[in-house]
C-alpha positions as CSV (number, residue, x, y, z in Angstrom):
1,M,100.0,35.9,87.1
2,K,101.1,39.2,85.7
3,I,104.9,39.4,85.7
4,A,106.7,42.5,84.8
5,L,110.4,43.2,84.4
6,F,112.0,46.3,85.6
7,P,115.4,46.2,83.7
8,G,118.5,48.5,84.3
9,S,122.0,48.6,85.4
10,F,121.1,50.2,88.7
11,D,124.7,51.4,89.2
12,P,123.5,52.7,91.7
13,M,119.9,52.6,92.3
14,T,118.4,56.0,92.8
15,I,115.2,57.4,94.6
16,A,113.9,57.9,91.0
17,H,114.1,54.1,90.2
18,V,112.5,53.3,93.6
19,D,109.6,55.7,92.8
20,I,108.9,54.1,89.4
21,L,109.0,50.6,90.9
22,K,106.7,51.5,93.8
23,R,104.2,53.1,91.4
24,A,104.2,50.1,89.1
25,L,103.9,47.6,91.9
26,P,100.0,47.9,92.1
27,L,99.8,47.0,88.4
28,F,101.4,43.6,88.6
29,D,101.4,40.4,90.7
30,Q,105.3,40.4,90.6
31,I,108.1,42.7,89.4
32,V,111.5,41.3,88.8
33,I,114.2,43.9,89.1
34,G,116.6,42.6,86.2
35,I,120.2,43.9,86.8
36,G,121.6,43.7,83.3
37,L,125.3,42.8,82.9
38,N,127.1,44.3,80.2
39,S,130.7,43.4,79.6
40,S,131.4,46.4,77.4
41,K,130.2,48.7,80.1
42,Q,132.5,49.8,83.0
43,N,130.3,49.7,86.1
44,F,130.9,51.7,89.2
45,L,129.7,48.8,91.5
46,S,130.1,45.1,90.9
47,A,127.2,43.1,89.9
48,E,127.0,41.3,93.1
49,K,127.1,44.7,95.2
50,R,124.2,46.0,92.9
51,E,122.2,42.8,93.5
52,E,122.8,43.0,97.3
53,M,122.0,46.7,97.4
54,V,118.6,46.4,95.5
55,R,117.7,43.3,97.6
56,K,118.2,45.5,100.8
57,I,116.0,48.2,99.5
58,F,113.2,45.8,98.7
59,V,113.7,43.3,101.6
60,G,110.2,42.1,102.8
61,N,108.4,43.0,99.7
62,E,107.0,39.8,98.5
63,K,106.1,41.3,95.1
64,V,109.7,42.1,94.2
65,D,112.4,39.7,93.0
66,V,115.9,40.7,92.1
67,Q,117.9,38.8,89.5
68,L,121.1,39.3,87.4
69,Y,120.9,38.7,83.7
70,E,123.0,38.7,80.6
71,G,122.0,38.9,76.9
72,L,119.0,40.4,75.4
73,T,116.3,41.6,77.6
74,V,113.6,40.0,75.6
75,D,115.3,36.6,76.1
76,F,115.3,37.2,79.9
77,C,111.6,38.1,79.8
78,R,110.9,34.6,78.1
79,K,113.0,33.0,80.8
80,I,111.1,34.6,83.8
81,N,107.7,34.6,81.8
82,A,107.3,38.4,81.9
83,K,104.7,39.7,79.5
84,Y,105.5,43.4,80.6
85,M,108.5,45.5,80.9
86,V,108.5,48.7,83.0
87,R,110.7,51.7,82.1
88,G,110.9,55.2,83.6
89,I,110.9,58.4,81.4
90,R,112.5,61.6,82.6
91,S,112.5,63.7,79.5
92,A,111.7,63.7,75.8
93,S,115.1,62.3,74.9
94,D,114.5,59.3,77.3
95,F,111.0,58.9,75.5
96,E,112.6,58.7,72.1
97,Y,115.4,56.2,73.3
98,E,112.7,54.0,75.0
99,R,110.2,54.2,72.3
100,A,112.9,53.0,69.9
101,I,113.9,50.0,72.2
102,A,110.3,49.1,73.0
103,Q,109.6,48.9,69.1
104,I,112.5,46.7,68.6
105,N,111.5,44.5,71.5
106,Q,107.9,44.3,70.2
107,T,109.2,43.1,66.9
108,M,111.5,40.4,68.7
109,M,108.8,39.4,71.2
110,P,105.3,40.7,70.4
111,E,103.8,39.2,73.5
112,V,105.7,41.7,75.8
113,E,104.3,45.1,76.3
114,T,106.5,47.9,77.5
115,I,105.0,50.2,80.2
116,L,106.4,53.6,80.3
117,L,106.1,55.6,83.5
118,L,106.7,59.3,83.7
119,S,109.1,60.3,86.2
120,K,107.8,62.7,89.0
121,P,109.0,66.3,88.2
122,E,111.1,66.2,91.4
123,Y,113.1,63.2,90.4
124,S,113.4,64.0,86.6
125,A,117.0,65.3,87.0
126,I,118.2,62.3,89.0
127,S,120.2,59.7,87.2
128,S,122.6,57.0,88.2
129,T,125.3,58.8,85.9
130,I,124.9,62.1,87.8
131,V,125.0,60.2,91.1
132,R,128.3,58.5,90.1
133,D,129.7,61.9,89.0
134,I,128.7,63.4,92.5
135,L,130.5,60.4,94.1
136,R,133.6,60.7,92.0
137,N,133.9,64.4,93.1
138,K,133.3,63.6,96.8
139,G,129.9,65.2,96.9
140,N,126.9,64.3,99.0
141,I,124.6,61.8,97.3
142,S,122.2,61.2,100.2
143,P,119.4,63.2,98.6
144,F,119.5,61.2,95.3
145,V,119.7,57.6,96.7
146,P,117.6,55.5,99.2
147,K,119.3,55.3,102.5
148,E,120.2,51.6,102.0
149,V,122.4,52.5,99.1
150,I,124.7,54.8,101.2
151,E,126.6,51.9,102.8
152,F,127.4,50.2,99.4
153,L,129.2,53.5,98.2
């Protein structure tokens, strides 16, 4: 069984995240959306709200599982028996960051391959950080998030 991990904070999940995941689904038997918990990071939404939100987006999709995790992502890969990690790339700076992380992960757990998917051009400017900034300034985020996310914000 080919299991992939799609890790992130998903605070909140955007249409760009959903697009990457949907495009990755045909490549794997199962994708675990791993919501990373980082105590040094101040999140906009609680871990429980993020988990509930992501579950609601993918309800009924048998190939998608959602789990919270703490610690090293490669350790979580071991726990769920994932041999692949899926990441989205929006820009050259994203590529450089993801390349470095993938190489470190490869050293720590050589049996895990990182699969980098390029963002569609229309989604390349969308990030959770920008969505949070729009929210803080009372702007309309509906063009940037799945409809299921609105009720959580």
